[in-house]
C-alpha positions, 0 to 999 in steps of 0.5 A: 766489482767489474770495470764493465759495471762502474759504480759512482759514489752515492754521496759527496761530503764537503768541507766548509772552510777553504772549500765551499767557503773562502776566507775574506781576503778582501776584508784582511787586505783593508785591515793591512792597508790601514796598518800601512801594508798595501797588499793585493788580494791576489798576494793574500790568496797565495800566502793562505794557500801556501799557510795552509800546507805549512799548518798541516804539519802541525795538524798532523801532530794532533793540534786542533784546527779550532784551537788557538794554537792552530789559528795563531800559527795559521795567521803567522804563516800567512803573514810571513808569506806577505813578508809581515813578521813584526810582532806588533803587526801580527798581534794587530792582525790576531785581534782583527781576526777575533773581532771581524763577523764575530763569532762566525769569523773570516770564512764568509765568501762562497767559493766561486765554484761552490754552488756549481759543484754542489748542483752538479752533485744533486743533479746527478742524484747524489747526497750532498752534505757538509761535515766541517770543523767550526764553532757552531756557526758554519750553517749560518755562514753557508746560508749567508753565502747562499749555499745552505739551502742547497745542501742536504745536511751540514755537520758542525764539529762545534755542534756534535762534539768531535772534529776531524780527522776523528773518524766518528765525524765522518761516520756521522756524515755518511749515517746522515747521507744514508749511504756505506762509507765505501759509497761517499767521497769527501772533498777537503783542503787539508791532507792530514785532517781531511783526507786521512780522517776520511779515509779512516773512515773508509771514504774516498777523499779528494784534496783540493790544490789550486796551485800544486803546493801540496806536491806529490801525495797519495790521494787524488787531487783537484784544482777547483770544486768543479774539477773534484765534482768531475772526478766524482761523477766520472765512472771510470773514477768510481770504478777504480776506487771500487777495485781498490777497496 
């Protein structure tokens, strides 16, 4: 495809947790305060951003994002980032996590850029969907966060029976979007699950990296959802991807 006739992707598929939806850092702060740990919400966010990068190494070895092993490791990494390592505190935090907003869980806050990003995609005439690893509750979480009605579809691994990074779940997404893989881009927060998984299905991929904690990666990165969506809508970016696929 000539760069003089750039082609914009026709669909954007978003991850849900840590992408359109954020972990409820304020609720975690309340729990920790009740345990005698006065921790700022900003510090919890910082620790979580670092924890997801550490967790990715485990996910790359085949650990499921929805399994207890990954959830326990994620929690430990987050707490270690806050200098909390006492086993009793880890167990208390695990209990809090299991109880909070059960069975939907902690990812119940809309990212501050989520609504704008989705509307940017829709205003440009593109399909906007979600492909997420979850436990069957992601559609409800998106609805409660005011995002569900803005989306064309939501695919939840707990419903369809296959989870990222398996290319099959991304293929389900492009089938729902009604586009070819080369005409879709996936935006997510985990390299081994979101970037490598979507690439294996033939999609383009953008990794969210708010603070640069991921370091050099062989993919496009963005600080937030608006920046990521802006990349997708940039004709030069679309043309560049067409030239390399």
